[in-house]
C-alpha positions, 0 to 999 in steps of 0.5 A, a space after each residue: 681563739 675567735 673574737 667571740 671568745 675574746 668578747 666572752 672574757 674581755 677585760 671590761 667584763 672581768 669583774 663579772 666573769 671572775 666572780 660569776 664564771 657561768 655568765 660567760 657562756 650564758 651570754 655568748 649568743 646574746 646581742 650587744 646593746 647600744 645607746 646614746 651614752 655609749 656613742 657619747 663615750 666613744 666620742 669622748 675617748 676620741 676627743 681625749 686621744 686627740 687632746 693627748 696627742 697635742 699634749 703640750 699645746 692643748 691645740 683643739 684645732 684638730 677637732 675643728 670641722 674646718 681643719 679636720 673633715 672627720 668632725 662635723 661639729 666641735 665637741 661640746 665644751 664639757 667634753 673638752 674640759 673632760 679632755 683637759 683633765 685627762 691630758 693634765 693627769 698624763 702630764 702630772 705623771 710624766 713630767 717628774 719622770 726621767 725620759 718617760 715613754 708614753 703610748 696612747 691607744 695601745 693594744 696589749 695582750 694577756 692571752 697567756 692567762 686568758 684565752 684570746 685576751 687582749 685590749 686597748 689601753 687609753 694611755 701607758 706611761 713608763 719611767 723610773 721603774 714604774 709602769 702606769 696604765 690610765 683608763 678614761 671613763 666618760 660615764 657619770 652614772 656609776 663611779 668606778 674605783 681603780 683599786 683592785 679593779 680587774 679591768 685595769 689590772 688585766 690592762 696592766 698585766 698586758 702592758 707589763 707583758 709587752 714592755 717588761 723586756 724593753 724597760 726596767 719595770 719593778 712596780 705597776 699601778 693603774 688609774 681611772 680618769 672619770 671627770 663627771 663622777 669621781 674625778 681621778 682614782 689611782 691604785 697603790 703601786 704594786 710590785 710586778 711580781 704581785 700582779 703576775 702572781 694574781 694572774 697565775 692564781 686567780 685569773 688563769 683558773 677563773 678564765 679556764 673555768 668560765 669556758 666550761 659548760 658547767 661553770 658555776 653562777 654567783 649573783 652579785 653586784 656584777 650582775 648589773 652589766 650582764 646581758 642576762 641580768 633580767 632573765 638569769 635563773 641563778 639571780 632569780 633564785 637568789 632574790 626569791 630565796 628567804 634563807 636567814 629570814 625565817 619567821 621568828 618569835 620576836 614581833 620586831 626586826 632586830 637591827 641585824 635583821 634589818 641590815 640584812 633585809 636592806 642589803 638583800 632588798 637593794 639588789 631585789 629592786 634592781 633585779 625586779 626592774 631588770 626583769 621588767 625591762 626584759 619582759 617588755 623587750 620580749 613582748 615588743 619583739 613578738 615574744 610572749 610573757 603569760 599574764 602580761 602585755 605591752 601597752 602605751 604609757 601615759 601620753 603628755 600633750 606638747 606643742 607641735 609648733 610653740 611659736 606658731 601657737 603663740 602667734 595665733 594666741 596673740 591674734 585671738 587676744 591672749 595677752 603675751 605676758 600670759 604665754 611666757 614664764 620668767 625664771 632663773 636658769 639653774 646653777 648647773 645649766 649655766 655652768 655647763 653653758 659658760 664652762 668652769 672658767 667663765 663661771 668662776 667669778 660667780 662662785 662667790 654667790 654659790 652655797 652648798 647646803 647639807 644634803 638630805 640624810 640618806 641611807 647608805 652601806 658602810 662601804 660608802 666613802 661619805 662620812 656618817 652623820 652623827 646623831 644629834 642630841 634632842 632638846 630633852 637630852 640636852 636638858 637632862 644632861 644639863 640637869 645632871 651636871 
């Protein structure tokens, strides 16, 4: 199979094509997009790999431009701290094991179940009958959980296929190190027979279905990373349908109806934003969207050379104190500049007030805010007593 086939059914997009098989061929010829966040993530992975290869000494000299011409400048301090967490995680898992095997940036193959399926695992640790797969994620926008994560499960499947004949492996587990959102997340250990059964019963038939021309579409939260998210007809049909919300005699929404509308509306807002982005991209690249055009947004004035402007202002008699504002730097900005270790002595002056109440689905891990009794309720209760 070609590399294109691998891209269609890659581990990183498994959450999407396992749930929406039709999306695989639909996005086959759509170009990949790049961003500064992707470039930052690539650099962070390289820093983590170099740090892990110096796992005992935490020697970052390999990242110094003076020692290694590959690096034009030292990575940001925050990135080095993220690498520290990654390395410490590897150490904490490996140290209790008897003579553990550790592999970094290891290619694994799971093509027995997924056509041309392979990937590169950030870290594999084997010891005392357990195979552990670790994936580093640098993003801070979306928190990724390890439990039942199909990307990590496919990596674990490929690692098991590669090493089960070399080492005694009875259990498999996988984890995510995401320092900037969620920290560390590990799955519960699974018997290797369990993941092999999952590959046979779920992965293999889904992969085969995804490669057929009439594979079904199934919109869901996996749409957010799909290249067709702004132009997919199935997603459009789902968000514009009104099943379950027909006109009813009641004048007010029931709690059940309100909950359903909130769930549907959450994805509706995301979908509309994705359609806007897709329409703007088409217009800016010479396409046509009837009834719409691309225009310049609001322009905000800015100094072309603030220092030169201020020198001129002083020359014409403007008091210098009018040109500058004195205000404290934010807590987050100072911590980022100093680093967590240097910032630690200041934590006694840090307070964390309760966050503003916000609506969240029941699956959210944060505890629910319990309703507080009003003054009238308190008075009524005391009177009854």
